[in-house]
Backbone as XML, in Angstrom:
<?xml version="1.0"?>
<chain id="A" units="angstrom">
  <residue number="1" name="MET">
    <atom name="N" x="-9.460" y="-163.580" z="28.402"/>
    <atom name="CA" x="-8.980" y="-164.385" z="29.603"/>
    <atom name="C" x="-10.282" y="-164.985" z="30.145"/>
  </residue>
  <residue number="2" name="SER">
    <atom name="N" x="-10.242" y="-166.062" z="30.628"/>
    <atom name="CA" x="-11.583" y="-166.746" z="31.211"/>
    <atom name="C" x="-11.645" y="-166.256" z="32.761"/>
  </residue>
  <residue number="3" name="TRP">
    <atom name="N" x="-12.723" y="-166.459" z="33.357"/>
    <atom name="CA" x="-12.851" y="-166.204" z="34.731"/>
    <atom name="C" x="-12.035" y="-166.800" z="35.642"/>
  </residue>
  <residue number="4" name="GLN">
    <atom name="N" x="-11.663" y="-168.083" z="35.284"/>
    <atom name="CA" x="-10.833" y="-169.149" z="36.077"/>
    <atom name="C" x="-9.400" y="-168.590" z="35.927"/>
  </residue>
  <residue number="5" name="GLU">
    <atom name="N" x="-8.887" y="-168.280" z="34.797"/>
    <atom name="CA" x="-7.588" y="-167.645" z="34.540"/>
    <atom name="C" x="-7.328" y="-166.401" z="35.229"/>
  </residue>
  <residue number="6" name="LYS">
    <atom name="N" x="-8.375" y="-165.615" z="35.346"/>
    <atom name="CA" x="-8.211" y="-164.265" z="36.115"/>
    <atom name="C" x="-8.081" y="-164.485" z="37.648"/>
  </residue>
  <residue number="7" name="LEU">
    <atom name="N" x="-8.806" y="-165.461" z="38.242"/>
    <atom name="CA" x="-8.435" y="-165.888" z="39.497"/>
    <atom name="C" x="-7.049" y="-166.532" z="39.877"/>
  </residue>
  <residue number="8" name="LEU">
    <atom name="N" x="-6.705" y="-167.454" z="38.841"/>
    <atom name="CA" x="-5.350" y="-168.100" z="38.918"/>
    <atom name="C" x="-4.368" y="-167.015" z="38.941"/>
  </residue>
  <residue number="9" name="LYS">
    <atom name="N" x="-4.598" y="-166.055" z="38.264"/>
    <atom name="CA" x="-3.569" y="-164.986" z="37.929"/>
    <atom name="C" x="-3.471" y="-164.040" z="39.169"/>
  </residue>
  <residue number="10" name="LYS">
    <atom name="N" x="-4.600" y="-163.673" z="39.639"/>
    <atom name="CA" x="-4.735" y="-162.655" z="40.775"/>
    <atom name="C" x="-4.205" y="-163.364" z="42.104"/>
  </residue>
  <residue number="11" name="TYR">
    <atom name="N" x="-4.579" y="-164.713" z="42.377"/>
    <atom name="CA" x="-4.348" y="-165.380" z="43.616"/>
    <atom name="C" x="-3.452" y="-166.669" z="43.395"/>
  </residue>
  <residue number="12" name="PRO">
    <atom name="N" x="-2.293" y="-166.460" z="42.722"/>
    <atom name="CA" x="-1.481" y="-167.859" z="42.604"/>
    <atom name="C" x="-0.926" y="-168.332" z="43.804"/>
  </residue>
  <residue number="13" name="HIS">
    <atom name="N" x="-1.077" y="-167.462" z="44.977"/>
    <atom name="CA" x="-0.521" y="-167.951" z="46.096"/>
    <atom name="C" x="-1.465" y="-168.941" z="46.866"/>
  </residue>
  <residue number="14" name="ILE">
    <atom name="N" x="-2.820" y="-168.776" z="46.428"/>
    <atom name="CA" x="-3.837" y="-169.695" z="46.941"/>
    <atom name="C" x="-4.003" y="-170.868" z="46.079"/>
  </residue>
  <residue number="15" name="PHE">
    <atom name="N" x="-4.156" y="-170.624" z="44.739"/>
    <atom name="CA" x="-4.536" y="-171.723" z="43.775"/>
    <atom name="C" x="-3.258" y="-172.519" z="42.971"/>
  </residue>
  <residue number="16" name="GLY">
    <atom name="N" x="-2.302" y="-171.945" z="43.114"/>
    <atom name="CA" x="-1.244" y="-172.576" z="42.353"/>
    <atom name="C" x="-1.286" y="-172.590" z="40.792"/>
  </residue>
  <residue number="17" name="ASP">
    <atom name="N" x="-0.670" y="-173.509" z="40.030"/>
    <atom name="CA" x="-0.729" y="-173.281" z="38.640"/>
    <atom name="C" x="-1.772" y="-174.003" z="37.909"/>
  </residue>
  <residue number="18" name="ASN">
    <atom name="N" x="-2.069" y="-175.248" z="38.346"/>
    <atom name="CA" x="-3.066" y="-176.082" z="37.568"/>
    <atom name="C" x="-4.367" y="-176.379" z="38.415"/>
  </residue>
  <residue number="19" name="PHE">
    <atom name="N" x="-5.004" y="-175.359" z="39.017"/>
    <atom name="CA" x="-6.166" y="-175.618" z="39.879"/>
    <atom name="C" x="-7.284" y="-175.662" z="38.845"/>
  </residue>
  <residue number="20" name="TYR">
    <atom name="N" x="-8.211" y="-176.454" z="39.202"/>
    <atom name="CA" x="-9.334" y="-176.562" z="38.488"/>
    <atom name="C" x="-10.776" y="-176.143" z="39.336"/>
  </residue>
  <residue number="21" name="PHE">
    <atom name="N" x="-11.531" y="-175.264" z="38.813"/>
    <atom name="CA" x="-12.605" y="-174.730" z="39.554"/>
    <atom name="C" x="-13.914" y="-175.632" z="39.103"/>
  </residue>
  <residue number="22" name="GLU">
    <atom name="N" x="-14.644" y="-176.198" z="40.039"/>
    <atom name="CA" x="-15.730" y="-177.093" z="39.749"/>
    <atom name="C" x="-17.057" y="-176.424" z="39.970"/>
  </residue>
  <residue number="23" name="CYS">
    <atom name="N" x="-17.175" y="-175.246" z="39.457"/>
    <atom name="CA" x="-18.389" y="-174.494" z="39.401"/>
    <atom name="C" x="-18.511" y="-173.591" z="38.199"/>
  </residue>
  <residue number="24" name="GLU">
    <atom name="N" x="-19.569" y="-172.841" z="38.181"/>
    <atom name="CA" x="-19.743" y="-171.813" z="37.045"/>
    <atom name="C" x="-19.426" y="-170.450" z="37.305"/>
  </residue>
  <residue number="25" name="GLU">
    <atom name="N" x="-19.454" y="-169.631" z="36.337"/>
    <atom name="CA" x="-18.845" y="-168.353" z="36.327"/>
    <atom name="C" x="-19.570" y="-167.435" z="37.303"/>
  </residue>
  <residue number="26" name="GLY">
    <atom name="N" x="-20.878" y="-167.703" z="37.633"/>
    <atom name="CA" x="-21.638" y="-166.646" z="38.516"/>
    <atom name="C" x="-21.176" y="-166.583" z="39.681"/>
  </residue>
  <residue number="27" name="TRP">
    <atom name="N" x="-20.276" y="-167.372" z="40.266"/>
    <atom name="CA" x="-19.707" y="-167.302" z="41.646"/>
    <atom name="C" x="-18.454" y="-166.574" z="41.663"/>
  </residue>
  <residue number="28" name="PHE">
    <atom name="N" x="-17.863" y="-166.139" z="40.473"/>
    <atom name="CA" x="-16.708" y="-165.329" z="40.312"/>
    <atom name="C" x="-16.570" y="-164.343" z="41.387"/>
  </residue>
  <residue number="29" name="SER">
    <atom name="N" x="-17.653" y="-163.497" z="41.647"/>
    <atom name="CA" x="-17.373" y="-162.368" z="42.517"/>
    <atom name="C" x="-17.328" y="-162.902" z="43.941"/>
  </residue>
  <residue number="30" name="VAL">
    <atom name="N" x="-18.194" y="-164.098" z="44.317"/>
    <atom name="CA" x="-17.896" y="-164.690" z="45.631"/>
    <atom name="C" x="-16.761" y="-165.183" z="45.823"/>
  </residue>
  <residue number="31" name="ILE">
    <atom name="N" x="-15.964" y="-165.864" z="44.879"/>
    <atom name="CA" x="-14.627" y="-166.434" z="45.008"/>
    <atom name="C" x="-13.662" y="-165.321" z="45.076"/>
  </residue>
  <residue number="32" name="ASP">
    <atom name="N" x="-13.809" y="-164.307" z="44.262"/>
    <atom name="CA" x="-12.873" y="-163.200" z="44.211"/>
    <atom name="C" x="-12.841" y="-162.434" z="45.703"/>
  </residue>
  <residue number="33" name="LYS">
    <atom name="N" x="-14.096" y="-162.192" z="46.156"/>
    <atom name="CA" x="-13.984" y="-161.457" z="47.400"/>
    <atom name="C" x="-13.569" y="-162.474" z="48.522"/>
  </residue>
  <residue number="34" name="MET">
    <atom name="N" x="-13.887" y="-163.525" z="48.425"/>
    <atom name="CA" x="-13.176" y="-164.596" z="49.542"/>
    <atom name="C" x="-11.668" y="-164.493" z="49.526"/>
  </residue>
  <residue number="35" name="CYS">
    <atom name="N" x="-11.118" y="-164.692" z="48.114"/>
    <atom name="CA" x="-9.726" y="-164.713" z="48.236"/>
    <atom name="C" x="-8.957" y="-163.351" z="48.578"/>
  </residue>
  <residue number="36" name="PHE">
    <atom name="N" x="-9.627" y="-162.257" z="48.310"/>
    <atom name="CA" x="-9.117" y="-160.905" z="48.530"/>
    <atom name="C" x="-9.204" y="-160.807" z="50.046"/>
  </residue>
  <residue number="37" name="GLN">
    <atom name="N" x="-10.177" y="-161.362" z="50.750"/>
    <atom name="CA" x="-10.290" y="-161.300" z="52.181"/>
    <atom name="C" x="-9.170" y="-162.157" z="52.816"/>
  </residue>
  <residue number="38" name="ILE">
    <atom name="N" x="-9.025" y="-163.309" z="52.254"/>
    <atom name="CA" x="-7.962" y="-164.275" z="52.719"/>
    <atom name="C" x="-6.549" y="-163.700" z="52.567"/>
  </residue>
  <residue number="39" name="THR">
    <atom name="N" x="-6.371" y="-163.000" z="51.345"/>
    <atom name="CA" x="-5.015" y="-162.494" z="51.085"/>
    <atom name="C" x="-4.624" y="-161.346" z="52.146"/>
  </residue>
  <residue number="40" name="GLU">
    <atom name="N" x="-5.717" y="-160.426" z="52.074"/>
    <atom name="CA" x="-5.619" y="-159.197" z="53.155"/>
    <atom name="C" x="-5.135" y="-159.657" z="54.508"/>
  </residue>
  <residue number="41" name="TYR">
    <atom name="N" x="-6.052" y="-160.872" z="54.970"/>
    <atom name="CA" x="-5.839" y="-161.052" z="56.395"/>
    <atom name="C" x="-4.454" y="-161.738" z="56.630"/>
  </residue>
  <residue number="42" name="LEU">
    <atom name="N" x="-3.994" y="-162.580" z="55.543"/>
    <atom name="CA" x="-2.706" y="-163.347" z="55.640"/>
    <atom name="C" x="-1.539" y="-162.267" z="55.730"/>
  </residue>
  <residue number="43" name="GLU">
    <atom name="N" x="-1.732" y="-161.337" z="54.879"/>
    <atom name="CA" x="-0.614" y="-160.109" z="54.727"/>
    <atom name="C" x="-0.486" y="-159.510" z="56.165"/>
  </residue>
  <residue number="44" name="LYS">
    <atom name="N" x="-1.656" y="-159.229" z="56.728"/>
    <atom name="CA" x="-1.587" y="-158.563" z="58.182"/>
    <atom name="C" x="-1.287" y="-159.336" z="59.275"/>
  </residue>
  <residue number="45" name="ASN">
    <atom name="N" x="-1.277" y="-160.853" z="58.939"/>
    <atom name="CA" x="-1.035" y="-161.759" z="60.043"/>
    <atom name="C" x="0.034" y="-162.902" z="59.599"/>
  </residue>
  <residue number="46" name="PRO">
    <atom name="N" x="1.237" y="-162.449" z="59.275"/>
    <atom name="CA" x="2.134" y="-163.259" z="58.788"/>
    <atom name="C" x="2.552" y="-164.735" z="59.502"/>
  </residue>
  <residue number="47" name="SER">
    <atom name="N" x="2.043" y="-164.707" z="60.743"/>
    <atom name="CA" x="2.254" y="-165.913" z="61.499"/>
    <atom name="C" x="1.106" y="-167.247" z="61.241"/>
  </residue>
  <residue number="48" name="VAL">
    <atom name="N" x="0.174" y="-166.603" z="60.540"/>
    <atom name="CA" x="-0.905" y="-167.655" z="60.135"/>
    <atom name="C" x="-0.336" y="-168.447" z="59.030"/>
  </residue>
  <residue number="49" name="GLU">
    <atom name="N" x="-0.742" y="-169.729" z="59.032"/>
    <atom name="CA" x="-0.206" y="-170.612" z="57.922"/>
    <atom name="C" x="-0.818" y="-170.293" z="56.718"/>
  </residue>
  <residue number="50" name="LYS">
    <atom name="N" x="-0.108" y="-170.235" z="55.609"/>
    <atom name="CA" x="-0.664" y="-170.078" z="54.114"/>
    <atom name="C" x="-1.765" y="-170.832" z="53.893"/>
  </residue>
  <residue number="51" name="VAL">
    <atom name="N" x="-2.734" y="-170.261" z="53.247"/>
    <atom name="CA" x="-3.851" y="-171.033" z="52.610"/>
    <atom name="C" x="-3.631" y="-171.598" z="51.274"/>
  </residue>
  <residue number="52" name="THR">
    <atom name="N" x="-3.736" y="-172.827" z="51.013"/>
    <atom name="CA" x="-3.596" y="-173.571" z="49.798"/>
    <atom name="C" x="-5.057" y="-174.195" z="49.383"/>
  </residue>
  <residue number="53" name="ALA">
    <atom name="N" x="-5.510" y="-173.793" z="48.229"/>
    <atom name="CA" x="-6.704" y="-174.417" z="47.772"/>
    <atom name="C" x="-6.487" y="-175.836" z="47.503"/>
  </residue>
  <residue number="54" name="LEU">
    <atom name="N" x="-7.240" y="-176.825" z="47.941"/>
    <atom name="CA" x="-7.423" y="-178.221" z="47.494"/>
    <atom name="C" x="-8.325" y="-178.466" z="46.513"/>
  </residue>
  <residue number="55" name="GLN">
    <atom name="N" x="-9.613" y="-177.857" z="46.761"/>
    <atom name="CA" x="-10.668" y="-178.061" z="45.944"/>
    <atom name="C" x="-11.821" y="-176.970" z="46.108"/>
  </residue>
  <residue number="56" name="LEU">
    <atom name="N" x="-12.483" y="-176.282" z="44.983"/>
    <atom name="CA" x="-13.460" y="-175.613" z="45.049"/>
    <atom name="C" x="-14.539" y="-176.033" z="44.129"/>
  </residue>
  <residue number="57" name="LYS">
    <atom name="N" x="-15.616" y="-176.405" z="44.731"/>
    <atom name="CA" x="-16.771" y="-176.902" z="43.862"/>
    <atom name="C" x="-18.185" y="-176.575" z="44.227"/>
  </residue>
  <residue number="58" name="GLU">
    <atom name="N" x="-19.288" y="-176.993" z="43.476"/>
    <atom name="CA" x="-20.625" y="-176.738" z="43.966"/>
    <atom name="C" x="-20.783" y="-178.155" z="44.493"/>
  </residue>
  <residue number="59" name="LYS">
    <atom name="N" x="-21.673" y="-177.998" z="45.611"/>
    <atom name="CA" x="-22.227" y="-179.363" z="46.337"/>
    <atom name="C" x="-23.438" y="-178.934" z="47.159"/>
  </residue>
  <residue number="60" name="PHE">
    <atom name="N" x="-24.496" y="-179.681" z="46.591"/>
    <atom name="CA" x="-25.789" y="-179.408" z="47.235"/>
    <atom name="C" x="-26.210" y="-177.923" z="47.161"/>
  </residue>
  <residue number="61" name="GLY">
    <atom name="N" x="-25.833" y="-177.459" z="45.924"/>
    <atom name="CA" x="-26.323" y="-176.074" z="45.571"/>
    <atom name="C" x="-25.417" y="-174.915" z="45.907"/>
  </residue>
  <residue number="62" name="THR">
    <atom name="N" x="-24.650" y="-175.197" z="46.696"/>
    <atom name="CA" x="-23.692" y="-174.099" z="47.277"/>
    <atom name="C" x="-22.183" y="-174.371" z="47.070"/>
  </residue>
  <residue number="63" name="MET">
    <atom name="N" x="-21.469" y="-173.255" z="47.172"/>
    <atom name="CA" x="-19.853" y="-173.433" z="46.985"/>
    <atom name="C" x="-19.438" y="-174.238" z="48.244"/>
  </residue>
  <residue number="64" name="ARG">
    <atom name="N" x="-18.463" y="-174.905" z="48.112"/>
    <atom name="CA" x="-17.533" y="-175.524" z="48.937"/>
    <atom name="C" x="-15.982" y="-175.301" z="48.718"/>
  </residue>
  <residue number="65" name="PHE">
    <atom name="N" x="-15.235" y="-174.789" z="49.604"/>
    <atom name="CA" x="-14.066" y="-174.522" z="49.478"/>
    <atom name="C" x="-13.193" y="-175.340" z="50.487"/>
  </residue>
  <residue number="66" name="TYR">
    <atom name="N" x="-12.363" y="-176.173" z="49.880"/>
    <atom name="CA" x="-11.550" y="-177.146" z="50.769"/>
    <atom name="C" x="-10.014" y="-176.805" z="50.618"/>
  </residue>
  <residue number="67" name="TYR">
    <atom name="N" x="-9.495" y="-176.551" z="51.723"/>
    <atom name="CA" x="-8.105" y="-175.910" z="51.649"/>
    <atom name="C" x="-7.296" y="-176.451" z="52.877"/>
  </residue>
  <residue number="68" name="SER">
    <atom name="N" x="-5.947" y="-176.172" z="52.794"/>
    <atom name="CA" x="-5.128" y="-176.412" z="54.001"/>
    <atom name="C" x="-4.641" y="-175.228" z="54.426"/>
  </residue>
  <residue number="69" name="GLY">
    <atom name="N" x="-4.239" y="-175.073" z="55.662"/>
    <atom name="CA" x="-3.632" y="-173.926" z="56.259"/>
    <atom name="C" x="-4.751" y="-172.936" z="57.028"/>
  </residue>
  <residue number="70" name="GLY">
    <atom name="N" x="-4.404" y="-171.631" z="57.147"/>
    <atom name="CA" x="-5.246" y="-170.824" z="57.814"/>
    <atom name="C" x="-5.453" y="-170.937" z="59.309"/>
  </residue>
  <residue number="71" name="ASP">
    <atom name="N" x="-6.496" y="-170.285" z="59.819"/>
    <atom name="CA" x="-6.834" y="-170.312" z="61.352"/>
    <atom name="C" x="-8.446" y="-170.266" z="61.309"/>
  </residue>
  <residue number="72" name="GLU">
    <atom name="N" x="-8.951" y="-169.717" z="62.525"/>
    <atom name="CA" x="-10.345" y="-169.637" z="62.772"/>
    <atom name="C" x="-11.010" y="-168.665" z="61.995"/>
  </residue>
  <residue number="73" name="PHE">
    <atom name="N" x="-10.237" y="-167.409" z="61.863"/>
    <atom name="CA" x="-10.603" y="-166.342" z="60.983"/>
    <atom name="C" x="-10.821" y="-166.606" z="59.618"/>
  </residue>
  <residue number="74" name="ILE">
    <atom name="N" x="-9.988" y="-167.512" z="58.984"/>
    <atom name="CA" x="-10.016" y="-167.943" z="57.627"/>
    <atom name="C" x="-11.129" y="-168.778" z="57.511"/>
  </residue>
  <residue number="75" name="GLU">
    <atom name="N" x="-11.477" y="-169.721" z="58.429"/>
    <atom name="CA" x="-12.674" y="-170.472" z="58.439"/>
    <atom name="C" x="-13.926" y="-169.612" z="58.389"/>
  </residue>
  <residue number="76" name="PHE">
    <atom name="N" x="-13.808" y="-168.453" z="59.027"/>
    <atom name="CA" x="-14.975" y="-167.570" z="59.069"/>
    <atom name="C" x="-15.252" y="-166.944" z="57.672"/>
  </residue>
  <residue number="77" name="ILE">
    <atom name="N" x="-14.125" y="-166.516" z="57.073"/>
    <atom name="CA" x="-14.243" y="-165.956" z="55.650"/>
    <atom name="C" x="-14.769" y="-167.014" z="54.665"/>
  </residue>
  <residue number="78" name="VAL">
    <atom name="N" x="-14.277" y="-168.229" z="54.730"/>
    <atom name="CA" x="-14.764" y="-169.196" z="53.748"/>
    <atom name="C" x="-16.084" y="-169.529" z="54.237"/>
  </residue>
  <residue number="79" name="SER">
    <atom name="N" x="-16.564" y="-169.666" z="55.383"/>
    <atom name="CA" x="-17.968" y="-169.868" z="55.714"/>
    <atom name="C" x="-18.764" y="-168.938" z="55.095"/>
  </residue>
  <residue number="80" name="GLU">
    <atom name="N" x="-18.552" y="-167.595" z="55.272"/>
    <atom name="CA" x="-19.240" y="-166.513" z="54.718"/>
    <atom name="C" x="-19.465" y="-166.630" z="53.251"/>
  </residue>
  <residue number="81" name="ALA">
    <atom name="N" x="-18.377" y="-166.931" z="52.537"/>
    <atom name="CA" x="-18.418" y="-167.077" z="51.190"/>
    <atom name="C" x="-19.232" y="-168.183" z="50.589"/>
  </residue>
  <residue number="82" name="GLU">
    <atom name="N" x="-19.213" y="-169.283" z="51.465"/>
    <atom name="CA" x="-20.053" y="-170.501" z="51.191"/>
    <atom name="C" x="-21.566" y="-170.052" z="51.222"/>
  </residue>
  <residue number="83" name="ILE">
    <atom name="N" x="-21.820" y="-169.343" z="52.366"/>
    <atom name="CA" x="-23.300" y="-168.790" z="52.402"/>
    <atom name="C" x="-23.783" y="-167.975" z="51.463"/>
  </residue>
  <residue number="84" name="ASN">
    <atom name="N" x="-22.887" y="-166.980" z="51.147"/>
    <atom name="CA" x="-23.246" y="-165.962" z="50.130"/>
    <atom name="C" x="-23.480" y="-166.741" z="48.731"/>
  </residue>
  <residue number="85" name="SER">
    <atom name="N" x="-22.712" y="-167.842" z="48.468"/>
    <atom name="CA" x="-22.930" y="-168.551" z="47.287"/>
    <atom name="C" x="-24.370" y="-169.227" z="47.071"/>
  </residue>
  <residue number="86" name="GLY">
    <atom name="N" x="-24.929" y="-169.422" z="48.297"/>
    <atom name="CA" x="-26.383" y="-169.842" z="48.426"/>
    <atom name="C" x="-27.426" y="-168.714" z="48.023"/>
  </residue>
  <residue number="87" name="GLU">
    <atom name="N" x="-26.976" y="-167.507" z="48.006"/>
    <atom name="CA" x="-27.787" y="-166.412" z="47.559"/>
    <atom name="C" x="-27.429" y="-165.844" z="46.222"/>
  </residue>
  <residue number="88" name="THR">
    <atom name="N" x="-26.498" y="-166.475" z="45.541"/>
    <atom name="CA" x="-25.961" y="-165.940" z="44.251"/>
    <atom name="C" x="-26.200" y="-166.950" z="43.022"/>
  </residue>
  <residue number="89" name="CYS">
    <atom name="N" x="-26.648" y="-166.574" z="42.046"/>
    <atom name="CA" x="-26.812" y="-167.330" z="40.948"/>
    <atom name="C" x="-25.548" y="-167.918" z="40.374"/>
  </residue>
  <residue number="90" name="GLU">
    <atom name="N" x="-25.341" y="-169.123" z="40.243"/>
    <atom name="CA" x="-24.224" y="-169.943" z="39.898"/>
    <atom name="C" x="-23.817" y="-169.629" z="38.292"/>
  </residue>
  <residue number="91" name="LEU">
    <atom name="N" x="-24.899" y="-169.368" z="37.557"/>
    <atom name="CA" x="-24.812" y="-169.057" z="36.165"/>
    <atom name="C" x="-24.529" y="-167.523" z="35.737"/>
  </residue>
  <residue number="92" name="SER">
    <atom name="N" x="-25.372" y="-166.733" z="36.567"/>
    <atom name="CA" x="-25.248" y="-165.218" z="36.133"/>
    <atom name="C" x="-24.447" y="-164.303" z="37.087"/>
  </residue>
  <residue number="93" name="GLY">
    <atom name="N" x="-24.416" y="-164.791" z="38.343"/>
    <atom name="CA" x="-23.846" y="-164.089" z="39.406"/>
    <atom name="C" x="-25.061" y="-163.068" z="40.026"/>
  </residue>
  <residue number="94" name="GLY">
    <atom name="N" x="-26.355" y="-162.920" z="39.545"/>
    <atom name="CA" x="-27.216" y="-162.124" z="40.266"/>
    <atom name="C" x="-27.843" y="-162.695" z="41.285"/>
  </residue>
  <residue number="95" name="ASP">
    <atom name="N" x="-28.887" y="-162.197" z="41.912"/>
    <atom name="CA" x="-29.560" y="-162.735" z="43.043"/>
    <atom name="C" x="-29.918" y="-164.211" z="42.685"/>
  </residue>
  <residue number="96" name="GLY">
    <atom name="N" x="-29.761" y="-165.078" z="43.613"/>
    <atom name="CA" x="-30.257" y="-166.466" z="43.354"/>
    <atom name="C" x="-30.828" y="-167.233" z="44.596"/>
  </residue>
  <residue number="97" name="GLU">
    <atom name="N" x="-31.523" y="-168.260" z="44.510"/>
    <atom name="CA" x="-32.022" y="-169.173" z="45.269"/>
    <atom name="C" x="-31.858" y="-170.416" z="45.034"/>
  </residue>
  <residue number="98" name="LEU">
    <atom name="N" x="-32.110" y="-171.435" z="45.979"/>
    <atom name="CA" x="-32.008" y="-172.832" z="45.764"/>
    <atom name="C" x="-33.103" y="-173.358" z="44.906"/>
  </residue>
  <residue number="99" name="HIS">
    <atom name="N" x="-32.671" y="-174.195" z="43.761"/>
    <atom name="CA" x="-33.397" y="-174.802" z="42.805"/>
    <atom name="C" x="-33.019" y="-176.273" z="42.769"/>
  </residue>
  <residue number="100" name="ARG">
    <atom name="N" x="-34.069" y="-177.042" z="42.212"/>
    <atom name="CA" x="-33.931" y="-178.495" z="42.121"/>
    <atom name="C" x="-34.568" y="-179.053" z="40.789"/>
  </residue>
  <residue number="101" name="ASP">
    <atom name="N" x="-33.859" y="-179.829" z="40.108"/>
    <atom name="CA" x="-34.281" y="-180.487" z="38.941"/>
    <atom name="C" x="-35.171" y="-181.606" z="39.202"/>
  </residue>
  <residue number="102" name="ASP">
    <atom name="N" x="-35.624" y="-182.384" z="38.216"/>
    <atom name="CA" x="-36.637" y="-183.374" z="38.364"/>
    <atom name="C" x="-35.769" y="-184.642" z="38.953"/>
  </residue>
  <residue number="103" name="GLY">
    <atom name="N" x="-34.566" y="-184.739" z="38.770"/>
    <atom name="CA" x="-33.633" y="-185.847" z="39.371"/>
    <atom name="C" x="-33.163" y="-185.500" z="40.896"/>
  </residue>
  <residue number="104" name="GLY">
    <atom name="N" x="-33.730" y="-184.408" z="41.372"/>
    <atom name="CA" x="-33.262" y="-184.051" z="42.608"/>
    <atom name="C" x="-31.940" y="-183.197" z="42.968"/>
  </residue>
  <residue number="105" name="TYR">
    <atom name="N" x="-31.366" y="-182.876" z="41.766"/>
    <atom name="CA" x="-30.003" y="-182.115" z="41.843"/>
    <atom name="C" x="-30.317" y="-180.806" z="42.142"/>
  </residue>
  <residue number="106" name="LEU">
    <atom name="N" x="-29.439" y="-180.301" z="43.005"/>
    <atom name="CA" x="-29.680" y="-178.736" z="43.518"/>
    <atom name="C" x="-28.685" y="-177.839" z="42.922"/>
  </residue>
  <residue number="107" name="LYS">
    <atom name="N" x="-29.103" y="-176.480" z="42.595"/>
    <atom name="CA" x="-28.358" y="-175.507" z="42.184"/>
    <atom name="C" x="-28.819" y="-174.188" z="42.737"/>
  </residue>
  <residue number="108" name="THR">
    <atom name="N" x="-27.889" y="-173.189" z="43.038"/>
    <atom name="CA" x="-28.464" y="-171.889" z="43.250"/>
    <atom name="C" x="-28.591" y="-171.172" z="42.069"/>
  </residue>
  <residue number="109" name="LEU">
    <atom name="N" x="-29.763" y="-170.705" z="41.668"/>
    <atom name="CA" x="-29.941" y="-169.997" z="40.375"/>
    <atom name="C" x="-30.943" y="-168.848" z="40.644"/>
  </residue>
  <residue number="110" name="SER">
    <atom name="N" x="-30.831" y="-167.969" z="39.450"/>
    <atom name="CA" x="-31.854" y="-166.734" z="39.656"/>
    <atom name="C" x="-33.186" y="-167.492" z="39.049"/>
  </residue>
  <residue number="111" name="LYS">
    <atom name="N" x="-34.287" y="-166.756" z="39.001"/>
    <atom name="CA" x="-35.416" y="-167.096" z="38.580"/>
    <atom name="C" x="-35.384" y="-167.431" z="37.057"/>
  </residue>
  <residue number="112" name="PHE">
    <atom name="N" x="-34.719" y="-166.619" z="36.558"/>
    <atom name="CA" x="-34.677" y="-166.838" z="34.801"/>
    <atom name="C" x="-33.799" y="-168.045" z="34.540"/>
  </residue>
  <residue number="113" name="ALA">
    <atom name="N" x="-32.672" y="-168.103" z="35.294"/>
    <atom name="CA" x="-31.706" y="-169.270" z="34.782"/>
    <atom name="C" x="-32.521" y="-170.565" z="35.259"/>
  </residue>
  <residue number="114" name="GLY">
    <atom name="N" x="-33.276" y="-170.651" z="36.307"/>
    <atom name="CA" x="-33.987" y="-171.698" z="36.700"/>
    <atom name="C" x="-34.873" y="-172.266" z="35.633"/>
  </residue>
  <residue number="115" name="GLN">
    <atom name="N" x="-35.724" y="-171.263" z="35.022"/>
    <atom name="CA" x="-36.575" y="-171.469" z="33.897"/>
    <atom name="C" x="-35.701" y="-171.901" z="32.671"/>
  </residue>
  <residue number="116" name="LEU">
    <atom name="N" x="-34.437" y="-171.564" z="32.320"/>
    <atom name="CA" x="-33.850" y="-171.870" z="31.204"/>
    <atom name="C" x="-33.191" y="-173.216" z="31.250"/>
  </residue>
  <residue number="117" name="THR">
    <atom name="N" x="-33.031" y="-173.563" z="32.613"/>
    <atom name="CA" x="-32.480" y="-174.939" z="32.895"/>
    <atom name="C" x="-33.406" y="-176.114" z="33.339"/>
  </residue>
  <residue number="118" name="ASN">
    <atom name="N" x="-34.654" y="-175.606" z="33.391"/>
    <atom name="CA" x="-35.771" y="-176.696" z="33.945"/>
    <atom name="C" x="-35.512" y="-177.067" z="35.473"/>
  </residue>
  <residue number="119" name="PHE">
    <atom name="N" x="-34.787" y="-176.160" z="36.179"/>
    <atom name="CA" x="-34.832" y="-176.211" z="37.637"/>
    <atom name="C" x="-35.901" y="-175.419" z="38.209"/>
  </residue>
  <residue number="120" name="LYS">
    <atom name="N" x="-36.567" y="-175.924" z="39.170"/>
    <atom name="CA" x="-37.512" y="-175.372" z="39.979"/>
    <atom name="C" x="-37.227" y="-174.806" z="41.491"/>
  </residue>
  <residue number="121" name="PRO">
    <atom name="N" x="-37.635" y="-173.709" z="41.939"/>
    <atom name="CA" x="-37.363" y="-173.166" z="43.144"/>
    <atom name="C" x="-37.760" y="-174.217" z="44.289"/>
  </residue>
  <residue number="122" name="THR">
    <atom name="N" x="-36.938" y="-174.330" z="45.184"/>
    <atom name="CA" x="-37.274" y="-175.380" z="46.304"/>
    <atom name="C" x="-38.165" y="-174.781" z="47.286"/>
  </residue>
  <residue number="123" name="LYS">
    <atom name="N" x="-38.366" y="-173.409" z="47.434"/>
    <atom name="CA" x="-39.264" y="-172.705" z="48.219"/>
    <atom name="C" x="-40.607" y="-172.340" z="47.160"/>
  </residue>
  <residue number="124" name="LYS">
    <atom name="N" x="-41.735" y="-172.279" z="47.799"/>
    <atom name="CA" x="-42.917" y="-172.082" z="46.920"/>
    <atom name="C" x="-43.480" y="-170.821" z="47.634"/>
  </residue>
</chain>
């Protein structure tokens, strides 16, 4: 079972049946933690509108999660996950930092993943 299928099976109430993840496997743990926290919060707060995923993708090197529903606390959970993605290698799931390729494209990668993909750290 792929990492995407695991998330779809574990969180069908968030993703629905045909959701497409526009990022790499390294962010699995970031997404899983975010969805677990959302699920736990909604179970304890049934008056809060259900969260429905619209899009989850990499943008400017970090994760972006677009959704409907929720409240201010859900916004906080999602913001924390987006911040954490900026410290997590999108390929390996290990520690990462922002990298840039020669065309200016940004990705959060480990040092090793950056070398493999010809991305260079943005910090020197």
